[in-house]
N, C-alpha and C positions, 0 to 999 in steps of 0.2 A: 472676927464674932461680926454680926451686919449691921450698919447703922441702919437707924428706922427711919425715914426720912417722909418727912409729909407736905412737901415742899412740892410735888408733885412733879419731879424729877423722875426724870423713868432712869432705867442704868445703862443704856444705849446711850442715854444729853452727858450723864456722867461723866462715862469712859471719854465721847470726842470732847466734855472740858481739857480731862485730866491729858485727853495725849496733847490736843495746843497746846497748854501749859510743860507740856515735857518738853516739844519740839524749840520749840522760844527756847529754855531752858539750855539743850543741850547746845542745839544753832548760837547761841548765843556765850556758853561757854568756850567754844572750838574758836570763833571767833577771836575773845579773848585770848585766847594760849596761844594763837596766832602771831596778833598782832604785838603781842610782851612782847616773843621769840624771836619775832623776825625785825621789830621795832620800837623794844619797850615800850608800847604805845597802849595803851588799857584803850578798851574798847571804851569808855567811855570820855573821857580825851581827846578818840577819834571823834563822835559824835559831832559833838561840838565844834572840835577844828571840819569840819562838813558843812554845820549848819551855817556860819559863820562863815565860809569859801560860795558859798550859796546864794548867801545873803547880801543885798546892796550894799558896796562901797565896804566890805567884805567884815562889815558888822550891826551887833543884835543888843538889843537892850535888854540889861541881863534879865525880865522877869522873861521876858518873851523867847530869850535860849531858858532857863528855865523849865518853860512850858513844854519847849522844841525836842529837848534831851531826856524830859520823865524825870526832873527830879528835883529837889526842894531848893529850893533857892538861897539856905547856906549848905545846902551839901553843893550848888553849884559856885560861888563862892567860894567855896576850899578850895573845887577841881578847876578853876580860874584864875585861883592864888598860888596853886602848883602851873599850872599853865604859865601861870607870869613869868614867874622863878624857870623854867627849863626857855621864854625866851619867843613861844609861840605866841601868845597872845601878851595884849596891854587893855588899859584901859584908859578908856577918855570922858569926862563928865558929860554929860546929856546942856546942850543950851538951852536949851525949852526947858531944864525940869534940875534944876537944882541938886533934888535926891538925886536924880535919875545918871545911873552913870551905863555906858558901850563897851563890850567885849568886839577887840577886833584885834580880826589877823592877824596878825606879823609876815613878814614877809619868810621870814624860817619858822612861822608855820603852816606857811601854805607848801614851798618844800617838804615839810616834814609829809606831809599831808600827802603829798603828791606822787613818796618816796612809800608810804604805808599804804593807798587807796590799792593795786594791783592784789593786793596782801588779803587786802578786806574783800573784797568781788569777785576771788577765787575761790575763798571763805563762802561762801551766800554760791557760788555757783558749784563745787560740789556739795556741801551739802541741803542744800535743801533745792536748786535748780536742775538737777540732772537726774533727782530724785519724778520728777514728776516730766508726764508724759503733755504732748501734744494741746490739744483744748485747757486743760488744769489750773496756769496761768492767771486764762483771761476770768477761768470755773472761781478760782479760788482769793478774785481782783475784784469778782462778783458780788462774793460772801463777804467777806471785810468787810468794802464799800455799804453793806447793810447797817453794819455798825455803828457808819457813823463815826469812824475815832476820827478825831480832830491829827492836826499837822500832819499830816500824809497828805501826799499828790494826788491831783484832782480825780 
């Protein structure tokens, strides 16, 4: 069955979109599996710990953290609940906003992140970077930069 399209997409454009989606899912699944096997740490948890480690004072407002890790507020709340039970993060009230909360990386969370980071970086290397040659990384960065994706490094 052929899809009838009146959206102006060519077959090549649709193929590129699907390849991008498949690559992201494949790499993400690999990273998730490696982190779970080696560290019993889901990828979403790793991402939260990494964002907190990179933040000033190892803490972020929950809303900001949700935006950075691409989770809904309720999804992040459930994840922070699990990480807090495991002693990897804590919550602190915001002094300037009675309703606001910070997620804070604990020393145990920093240690778990340090243990898991080599696995994470190795996965990125083997599943993505090793597939690219010479100037392709710069090309990909330039292409993705055109998409104005928020939350990435400048």
